[in-house]
Every structure is written in C-alpha cells, then in structure tokens.
All heavy atoms as an XYZ file, in Angstrom:
630
protein
N     103.874    -95.819    -15.144
C     104.069    -94.402    -15.028
C     104.959    -93.920    -16.182
O     106.032    -94.410    -16.388
C     104.719    -94.096    -13.683
C     104.905    -92.607    -13.453
S     105.361    -92.245    -11.742
C     107.153    -92.438    -11.833
N     104.461    -92.975    -16.956
C     105.188    -92.418    -18.103
C     106.210    -91.409    -17.688
O     105.998    -90.687    -16.760
C     104.204    -91.873    -19.111
N     107.279    -91.299    -18.431
C     108.292    -90.272    -18.164
C     107.755    -88.899    -18.564
O     107.006    -88.782    -19.512
C     109.582    -90.566    -19.009
C     110.374    -91.701    -18.454
C     111.304    -91.207    -17.428
C     112.212    -92.377    -16.953
N     112.889    -92.109    -15.763
N     108.133    -87.911    -17.842
C     107.771    -86.551    -18.115
C     108.458    -86.082    -19.394
O     109.620    -86.419    -19.673
C     108.214    -85.703    -16.928
C     107.800    -84.277    -16.895
C     108.206    -83.724    -15.539
C     108.799    -82.382    -15.671
N     109.159    -81.816    -14.392
N     107.739    -85.343    -20.230
C     108.311    -84.812    -21.468
C     109.184    -83.619    -21.165
O     108.792    -82.725    -20.435
C     107.197    -84.413    -22.453
O     107.778    -83.877    -23.587
N     110.383    -83.630    -21.737
C     111.331    -82.533    -21.493
C     111.671    -81.874    -22.798
O     111.941    -82.560    -23.794
C     112.650    -83.037    -20.851
C     113.633    -81.980    -20.585
C     112.347    -83.767    -19.526
N     111.555    -80.553    -22.869
C     111.851    -79.811    -24.096
C     113.372    -79.556    -24.196
O     113.885    -78.798    -23.330
C     111.052    -78.522    -24.075
O     111.451    -77.728    -25.182
N     113.999    -80.143    -25.175
C     115.405    -79.896    -25.367
C     115.622    -79.323    -26.764
O     114.952    -79.734    -27.704
C     116.188    -81.235    -25.263
C     116.096    -81.914    -23.912
C     116.643    -83.343    -24.003
C     116.786    -81.167    -22.843
N     116.527    -78.337    -26.928
C     116.713    -77.738    -28.228
C     118.207    -77.620    -28.585
O     119.065    -77.566    -27.746
C     116.052    -76.396    -28.297
O     116.927    -75.388    -27.849
N     118.454    -77.603    -29.929
C     119.785    -77.435    -30.432
C     120.222    -75.991    -30.121
O     121.352    -75.763    -29.706
C     119.851    -77.691    -31.945
C     121.157    -77.295    -32.514
C     119.492    -79.156    -32.265
N     119.304    -75.028    -30.286
C     119.644    -73.614    -30.130
C     120.144    -73.258    -28.733
O     120.937    -72.390    -28.508
N     119.588    -73.935    -27.729
C     119.977    -73.663    -26.320
C     121.189    -74.480    -25.909
O     121.625    -74.457    -24.767
C     118.822    -73.996    -25.402
C     117.666    -72.968    -25.474
C     116.647    -73.181    -24.345
N     116.091    -74.489    -24.336
C     114.864    -74.820    -24.778
N     114.079    -73.912    -25.267
N     114.424    -76.085    -24.672
N     121.726    -75.295    -26.860
C     122.952    -76.088    -26.552
C     122.649    -77.328    -25.830
O     123.545    -77.889    -25.191
N     121.410    -77.856    -25.854
C     121.060    -79.057    -25.143
C     121.173    -80.298    -26.009
O     121.285    -81.411    -25.470
C     119.656    -78.933    -24.559
C     119.619    -77.777    -23.563
C     118.196    -77.257    -23.316
O     117.261    -77.518    -24.096
O     118.021    -76.491    -22.331
N     121.142    -80.099    -27.297
C     121.274    -81.213    -28.284
C     122.325    -80.762    -29.310
O     122.427    -79.604    -29.625
C     119.969    -81.498    -28.992
C     118.890    -82.039    -28.181
C     117.720    -82.637    -28.951
C     116.994    -81.663    -29.880
N     115.765    -82.188    -30.432
N     123.020    -81.761    -29.848
C     123.988    -81.473    -30.923
C     123.205    -81.467    -32.241
O     122.322    -82.269    -32.415
C     125.050    -82.505    -30.993
C     126.096    -82.527    -29.859
C     127.000    -83.764    -29.972
C     126.869    -81.278    -29.874
N     123.594    -80.588    -33.176
C     122.986    -80.644    -34.526
C     123.367    -81.969    -35.194
O     124.357    -82.566    -34.858
C     123.544    -79.446    -35.217
C     124.756    -79.046    -34.481
C     124.558    -79.578    -33.074
N     122.603    -82.375    -36.222
C     122.891    -83.597    -36.954
C     124.314    -83.557    -37.545
O     125.026    -84.581    -37.539
C     121.841    -83.842    -38.070
C     122.251    -84.956    -38.957
C     120.459    -84.033    -37.475
N     124.746    -82.396    -38.004
C     126.048    -82.323    -38.574
C     127.199    -82.600    -37.614
O     128.290    -82.952    -38.046
C     126.280    -80.876    -39.159
O     126.193    -79.924    -38.090
N     126.911    -82.528    -36.329
C     127.929    -82.819    -35.332
C     127.671    -84.108    -34.575
O     128.197    -84.359    -33.544
C     128.021    -81.674    -34.302
C     128.546    -80.425    -34.931
C     128.822    -79.347    -33.887
C     129.404    -78.131    -34.503
N     129.583    -77.025    -33.608
N     126.766    -84.969    -35.155
C     126.612    -86.274    -34.558
C     125.354    -86.473    -33.754
O     125.167    -87.515    -33.131
N     124.469    -85.474    -33.726
C     123.173    -85.552    -32.965
C     123.472    -85.917    -31.471
O     124.573    -85.767    -30.988
C     122.240    -86.561    -33.626
N     122.450    -86.320    -30.761
C     122.589    -86.665    -29.345
C     122.554    -85.486    -28.435
O     122.530    -84.353    -28.854
N     122.519    -85.751    -27.166
C     122.460    -84.713    -26.118
C     123.853    -84.243    -25.712
O     124.788    -85.022    -25.693
C     121.719    -85.227    -24.891
C     120.289    -85.648    -25.062
C     119.764    -86.180    -23.713
C     119.439    -84.449    -25.489
N     123.933    -83.012    -25.359
C     125.195    -82.456    -24.789
C     125.128    -82.740    -23.276
O     124.132    -83.186    -22.734
C     125.294    -80.939    -25.008
O     124.208    -80.289    -24.362
C     125.251    -80.629    -26.516
N     126.244    -82.433    -22.627
C     126.289    -82.551    -21.140
C     125.190    -81.705    -20.527
O     124.530    -82.134    -19.594
C     127.656    -82.167    -20.605
N     124.962    -80.491    -21.041
C     123.940    -79.611    -20.533
C     122.553    -80.255    -20.756
O     121.686    -80.197    -19.871
C     124.025    -78.285    -21.328
C     123.027    -77.245    -20.857
C     123.181    -75.966    -21.679
C     122.162    -74.909    -21.319
N     122.254    -73.729    -22.152
N     122.284    -80.872    -21.880
C     121.058    -81.502    -22.141
C     120.822    -82.724    -21.260
O     119.704    -82.927    -20.755
N     121.858    -83.533    -21.017
C     121.718    -84.680    -20.113
C     121.414    -84.206    -18.739
O     120.561    -84.813    -18.031
C     122.974    -85.534    -20.118
C     123.137    -86.379    -21.375
C     124.276    -87.389    -21.215
N     125.529    -86.765    -20.904
C     126.389    -86.278    -21.799
N     126.076    -86.281    -23.068
N     127.524    -85.727    -21.422
N     122.074    -83.188    -18.275
C     121.878    -82.615    -16.948
C     120.386    -82.167    -16.747
O     119.798    -82.473    -15.752
C     122.837    -81.470    -16.700
C     122.785    -80.910    -15.331
C     123.737    -79.721    -15.180
O     124.856    -79.820    -15.639
O     123.325    -78.730    -14.576
N     119.898    -81.457    -17.740
C     118.546    -80.936    -17.709
C     117.530    -82.099    -17.722
O     116.614    -82.118    -16.868
C     118.256    -79.985    -18.893
C     116.838    -79.493    -18.877
C     116.552    -78.537    -20.088
C     115.093    -78.088    -20.124
N     114.870    -77.160    -21.211
N     117.781    -83.091    -18.598
C     116.852    -84.229    -18.680
C     116.821    -84.976    -17.322
O     115.755    -85.349    -16.803
C     117.264    -85.113    -19.823
C     116.303    -86.268    -20.048
C     115.143    -86.049    -20.818
C     116.476    -87.486    -19.442
C     114.272    -87.121    -21.042
C     115.574    -88.536    -19.644
C     114.478    -88.312    -20.405
O     113.575    -89.340    -20.590
N     118.030    -85.268    -16.798
C     118.137    -86.037    -15.588
C     117.479    -85.237    -14.412
O     116.746    -85.859    -13.603
C     119.582    -86.323    -15.234
C     120.211    -87.330    -16.166
O     119.470    -88.082    -16.840
N     121.494    -87.375    -16.199
N     117.712    -83.943    -14.351
C     117.099    -83.143    -13.271
C     115.550    -83.183    -13.330
O     114.895    -83.331    -12.341
C     117.623    -81.704    -13.399
C     117.125    -80.764    -12.340
C     117.738    -79.337    -12.455
N     117.496    -78.718    -13.723
C     118.385    -78.415    -14.693
N     119.653    -78.708    -14.450
N     118.074    -77.904    -15.789
N     115.031    -83.027    -14.580
C     113.568    -82.947    -14.688
C     112.821    -84.287    -14.625
O     111.628    -84.323    -14.350
C     113.192    -82.200    -15.983
C     113.620    -80.730    -15.910
C     113.130    -79.897    -17.052
O     112.225    -80.358    -17.746
O     113.719    -78.826    -17.264
N     113.501    -85.384    -14.929
C     112.859    -86.689    -14.939
C     113.302    -87.666    -13.867
O     112.713    -88.678    -13.655
C     113.016    -87.361    -16.322
O     114.392    -87.683    -16.496
C     112.473    -86.582    -17.433
N     114.445    -87.320    -13.219
C     114.979    -88.204    -12.191
C     115.744    -89.382    -12.862
O     116.032    -90.367    -12.191
N     116.027    -89.301    -14.149
C     116.772    -90.362    -14.833
C     118.257    -90.228    -14.537
O     118.685    -89.340    -13.808
C     116.601    -90.157    -16.371
O     115.274    -90.475    -16.702
N     119.046    -91.200    -15.094
C     120.467    -91.142    -14.894
C     121.169    -91.405    -16.198
O     121.989    -92.307    -16.364
C     120.885    -92.236    -13.906
C     120.346    -92.022    -12.515
C     120.660    -93.094    -11.571
C     120.040    -92.868    -10.199
N     120.061    -94.069     -9.361
N     120.882    -90.520    -17.221
C     121.543    -90.682    -18.517
C     123.005    -90.433    -18.386
O     123.453    -89.598    -17.650
C     120.940    -89.663    -19.515
C     119.515    -89.854    -19.986
C     119.185    -88.756    -20.982
C     119.348    -91.170    -20.612
N     123.772    -91.232    -19.153
C     125.227    -91.086    -19.105
C     125.670    -90.616    -20.492
O     124.980    -90.657    -21.440
C     125.882    -92.465    -18.855
C     125.582    -93.071    -17.506
C     126.240    -94.388    -17.341
C     125.964    -94.988    -15.975
N     126.571    -96.303    -15.851
N     126.937    -90.175    -20.517
C     127.541    -89.688    -21.804
C     127.703    -90.878    -22.728
O     127.786    -92.044    -22.298
C     128.876    -89.028    -21.520
N     127.799    -90.621    -24.074
C     128.050    -91.712    -25.007
C     129.327    -92.459    -24.735
O     130.259    -91.882    -24.138
C     128.154    -90.991    -26.357
C     127.490    -89.638    -26.168
C     127.663    -89.334    -24.704
N     129.375    -93.715    -25.143
C     130.585    -94.529    -24.872
C     131.073    -95.165    -26.207
O     130.983    -96.384    -26.419
C     130.285    -95.622    -23.914
N     131.511    -94.324    -27.176
C     131.961    -94.862    -28.437
C     133.172    -95.763    -28.363
O     133.392    -96.621    -29.150
C     132.261    -93.630    -29.318
C     132.467    -92.539    -28.362
C     131.691    -92.877    -27.094
N     134.006    -95.527    -27.349
C     135.220    -96.319    -27.095
C     135.182    -96.837    -25.651
O     135.803    -96.282    -24.773
C     136.502    -95.484    -27.281
C     136.570    -94.844    -28.633
O     136.474    -95.548    -29.642
N     136.751    -93.564    -28.686
N     134.341    -97.906    -25.454
C     134.137    -98.361    -24.080
C     135.385    -98.821    -23.350
O     136.232    -99.485    -23.930
C     133.147    -99.526    -24.239
C     133.135    -99.857    -25.655
C     133.679    -98.726    -26.408
N     135.555    -98.369    -22.138
C     136.696    -98.706    -21.326
C     136.380    -99.834    -20.348
O     137.271   -100.465    -19.853
C     137.208    -97.471    -20.578
C     137.814    -96.419    -21.460
C     138.180    -95.153    -20.701
C     138.794    -94.114    -21.533
N     138.087    -93.748    -22.706
N     135.113   -100.042    -20.030
C     134.738   -101.128    -19.145
C     133.768   -102.077    -19.817
O     133.209   -101.765    -20.852
C     134.030   -100.523    -17.866
O     132.797    -99.927    -18.311
C     134.847    -99.438    -17.191
N     133.597   -103.237    -19.201
C     132.672   -104.209    -19.714
C     131.231   -103.721    -19.701
O     130.467   -103.921    -20.655
C     132.757   -105.487    -18.882
C     132.532   -106.753    -19.608
C     132.838   -107.956    -18.707
C     132.815   -109.184    -19.563
N     133.123   -110.401    -18.834
N     130.906   -102.881    -18.670
C     129.574   -102.300    -18.563
C     129.322   -101.325    -19.724
O     128.234   -101.304    -20.356
C     129.408   -101.607    -17.216
N     130.331   -100.527    -20.051
C     130.211    -99.570    -21.151
C     130.094   -100.296    -22.459
O     129.417    -99.842    -23.371
C     131.388    -98.552    -21.158
C     131.153    -97.413    -20.188
O     130.032    -97.268    -19.640
O     132.106    -96.654    -19.968
N     130.797   -101.397    -22.618
C     130.693   -102.180    -23.861
C     129.272   -102.712    -24.030
O     128.763   -102.760    -25.120
C     131.745   -103.331    -23.814
N     128.678   -103.147    -22.931
C     127.286   -103.628    -22.959
C     126.319   -102.509    -23.339
O     125.401   -102.691    -24.096
N     126.575   -101.288    -22.729
C     125.721   -100.103    -23.081
C     125.824    -99.807    -24.538
O     124.824    -99.501    -25.204
C     126.226    -98.891    -22.296
C     125.652    -98.714    -20.927
C     126.179    -97.469    -20.259
N     125.816    -96.285    -21.005
C     126.687    -95.279    -21.286
N     127.881    -95.300    -20.880
N     126.258    -94.238    -21.946
N     127.034    -99.844    -25.092
C     127.242    -99.549    -26.494
C     126.502   -100.550    -27.371
O     125.826   -100.137    -28.322
C     128.715    -99.537    -26.881
C     128.997    -99.257    -28.310
C     130.439    -99.199    -28.685
C     130.604    -98.973    -30.177
N     131.979    -98.852    -30.607
N     126.661   -101.817    -27.083
C     126.019   -102.882    -27.897
C     124.489   -102.706    -27.832
O     123.772   -102.794    -28.871
C     126.383   -104.244    -27.361
N     123.944   -102.415    -26.636
C     122.513   -102.199    -26.476
C     122.064   -101.010    -27.245
O     121.049   -101.023    -27.977
C     122.209   -102.049    -24.973
O     120.845   -101.759    -24.787
N     122.784    -99.883    -27.153
C     122.417    -98.641    -27.854
C     122.440    -98.865    -29.367
O     121.499    -98.470    -30.071
C     123.369    -97.522    -27.491
C     123.129    -96.276    -28.313
C     122.122    -95.354    -27.890
C     123.829    -96.020    -29.496
C     121.892    -94.245    -28.626
C     123.534    -94.858    -30.221
C     122.569    -93.989    -29.772
N     123.494    -99.517    -29.852
C     123.629    -99.701    -31.309
C     122.456   -100.612    -31.830
O     121.898   -100.314    -32.882
C     124.953   -100.348    -31.627
S     126.383    -99.253    -31.339
N     122.122   -101.621    -31.089
C     120.981   -102.493    -31.504
C     119.640   -101.692    -31.544
O     118.920   -101.834    -32.485
C     120.910   -103.702    -30.621
N     119.401   -100.963    -30.480
C     118.155   -100.229    -30.375
C     118.090    -99.149    -31.435
O     117.073    -99.018    -32.153
C     118.081    -99.538    -29.000
C     117.135   -100.091    -28.053
C     117.003    -99.332    -26.747
N     117.837    -98.164    -26.497
C     118.958    -98.166    -25.778
N     119.407    -99.260    -25.245
N     119.615    -97.075    -25.611
N     119.139    -98.388    -31.580
C     119.114    -97.236    -32.476
C     119.187    -97.637    -33.947
O     118.654    -96.942    -34.788
C     120.280    -96.251    -32.177
C     120.105    -94.900    -32.768
S     118.570    -94.000    -32.373
C     118.805    -93.717    -30.610
N     119.764    -98.770    -34.258
C     119.768    -99.298    -35.635
C     118.346    -99.512    -36.133
O     117.984    -99.154    -37.251
C     120.537   -100.600    -35.717
O     121.895   -100.353    -35.438
N     117.504   -100.078    -35.224
C     116.106   -100.324    -35.624
C     115.367    -98.960    -35.822
O     114.547    -98.858    -36.734
C     115.423   -101.154    -34.506
N     115.634    -98.023    -34.928
C     115.031    -96.697    -35.093
C     115.422    -96.028    -36.407
O     114.556    -95.519    -37.124
C     115.407    -95.772    -33.890
C     114.971    -94.360    -34.137
C     114.845    -96.293    -32.560
N     116.712    -96.111    -36.735
C     117.198    -95.488    -37.952
C     116.551    -96.165    -39.192
O     116.278    -95.439    -40.199
C     118.716    -95.618    -38.080
N     116.330    -97.449    -39.161
C     115.732    -98.152    -40.297
C     114.246    -97.796    -40.470
O     113.762    -97.662    -41.554
C     115.895    -99.656    -40.154
C     117.291   -100.133    -40.369
C     117.410   -101.636    -40.069
O     116.412   -102.330    -40.062
O     118.571   -102.066    -39.855
N     113.546    -97.786    -39.326
C     112.101    -97.650    -39.377
C     111.587    -96.204    -39.470
O     110.471    -95.952    -39.961
C     111.460    -98.300    -38.170
C     111.585    -99.824    -38.196
C     110.924   -100.477    -37.012
C     110.892   -101.982    -37.068
N     112.060   -102.661    -37.468
N     112.398    -95.251    -39.069
C     111.973    -93.813    -39.068
C     111.893    -93.321    -40.541
O     112.686    -93.739    -41.387
C     112.913    -92.947    -38.295
N     110.881    -92.513    -40.819
C     110.754    -91.916    -42.129
C     112.024    -91.160    -42.470
O     112.567    -91.292    -43.579
C     109.575    -90.947    -42.154
C     108.210    -91.569    -42.219
C     107.119    -90.537    -42.292
C     105.735    -91.208    -42.187
N     104.698    -90.248    -42.162
N     112.451    -90.322    -41.576
C     113.685    -89.515    -41.784
C     114.570    -89.733    -40.544
O     114.515    -88.963    -39.606
C     113.278    -88.013    -41.982
C     114.487    -87.189    -42.256
O     115.595    -87.681    -42.436
N     114.297    -85.886    -42.336
N     115.365    -90.731    -40.598
C     116.163    -91.107    -39.415
C     117.502    -90.433    -39.418
O     118.490    -91.063    -38.954
N     117.561    -89.171    -39.825
C     118.846    -88.436    -39.816
C     119.536    -88.427    -38.484
O     120.731    -88.695    -38.355
C     118.624    -86.987    -40.264
C     118.607    -86.798    -41.782
C     118.534    -85.293    -42.076
O     119.505    -84.616    -41.807
O     117.481    -84.846    -42.554
N     118.783    -88.010    -37.418
C     119.368    -87.895    -36.085
C     119.791    -89.300    -35.598
O     120.886    -89.376    -34.968
C     118.367    -87.251    -35.116
C     118.130    -85.802    -35.411
C     117.404    -85.106    -34.273
N     118.167    -84.994    -33.053
C     119.106    -84.064    -32.845
N     119.364    -83.189    -33.762
N     119.809    -84.057    -31.773
N     119.018    -90.254    -35.860
C     119.376    -91.646    -35.398
C     120.633    -92.083    -36.128
O     121.548    -92.662    -35.471
C     118.223    -92.592    -35.692
N     120.707    -91.860    -37.444
C     121.905    -92.296    -38.173
C     123.149    -91.542    -37.720
O     124.213    -92.118    -37.605
C     121.658    -92.072    -39.684
C     120.698    -93.082    -40.237
C     120.380    -92.738    -41.715
C     119.247    -93.634    -42.191
N     118.701    -93.218    -43.482
N     122.994    -90.231    -37.404
C     124.112    -89.421    -36.966
C     124.617    -89.909    -35.573
O     125.824    -90.001    -35.300
C     123.701    -87.976    -36.868
N     123.645    -90.301    -34.717
C     124.046    -90.767    -33.383
C     124.760    -92.122    -33.480
O     125.701    -92.412    -32.713
C     122.860    -90.819    -32.425
O     121.932    -91.736    -32.835
N     124.276    -93.000    -34.421
C     124.978    -94.251    -34.639
C     126.458    -94.016    -35.053
O     127.371    -94.711    -34.556
C     124.240    -95.102    -35.693
C     122.998    -95.765    -35.257
C     122.225    -96.339    -36.441
C     123.260    -96.830    -34.248
N     126.619    -93.079    -35.925
C     127.965    -92.748    -36.380
C     128.841    -92.195    -35.224
O     129.992    -92.552    -35.062
C     127.905    -91.686    -37.465
C     129.194    -91.443    -38.211
C     128.982    -90.532    -39.363
C     130.312    -90.202    -40.041
N     130.121    -89.264    -41.170
N     128.199    -91.357    -34.395
C     128.898    -90.786    -33.246
C     129.325    -91.900    -32.235
O     130.401    -91.794    -31.640
C     128.043    -89.745    -32.545
C     128.715    -89.064    -31.404
C     127.844    -87.912    -30.917
N     128.483    -87.308    -29.761
C     127.823    -86.897    -28.693
N     126.471    -86.974    -28.682
N     128.408    -86.349    -27.656
N     128.513    -92.889    -32.053
C     128.827    -93.973    -31.138
C     129.688    -95.052    -31.814
O     130.119    -95.996    -31.195
C     127.516    -94.655    -30.697
C     126.824    -94.052    -29.516
C     126.212    -92.851    -29.471
C     126.694    -94.578    -28.223
N     125.695    -92.592    -28.255
C     125.965    -93.673    -27.411
C     127.094    -95.820    -27.615
C     125.622    -93.901    -26.119
C     126.796    -96.004    -26.297
C     126.053    -95.042    -25.556
N     130.042    -94.820    -33.076
C     130.884    -95.724    -33.866
C     130.265    -97.142    -33.932
O     130.961    -98.148    -33.670
C     132.330    -95.771    -33.290
C     133.013    -94.473    -33.325
C     134.386    -94.501    -32.735
C     134.981    -93.104    -32.717
N     136.245    -93.045    -31.936
N     129.000    -97.203    -34.238
C     128.265    -98.502    -34.325
C     128.546    -99.135    -35.715
O     128.587    -98.484    -36.690
C     126.767    -98.284    -34.154
S     126.340    -97.804    -32.484
C-alpha cells in the first residue's frame, strides 16, 4: 500500500526554505501525519537519547545518498547541514 501524496509548500509555512535548512516545520509535520497516519518526529541534530542517535545516523546515511544522486540536491544538502551530519 503506497502512502498518500501530501502537498506541502514553503509559502504556507509547511516547509523551510533551503536558506534556512530545508525540511518540514512543525506545521508541515502535523499536516503530513494527519493526512497519512504517519508519526514523523522533529529533527534530532543533538540527540539526547540512544533512540534519537539511531534516528540521526539512519537519516544521515539515507539523505547522504539522496544528496549525491539527485541532479540538484540542494534541499537534501541543506537538511544534512541542519541535522549536523
């Protein structure tokens, strides 16, 4: 079963612009979770728990590949910087 597509925009305050580190805002995460039934959490650039440290490592590994392979990986690179990868 595929996830439902959710329209998120910078203009409505649901995503951060690349200049501010890309990624979703709290408003964007709330909308995405509500419409898809997901449980997205806020970024964890400075993990306080072992679970958050694992999330950060997983995110950094996944997003690094996206940033390398994307034609224009601006948003991916900005999010890596925001997560301090």
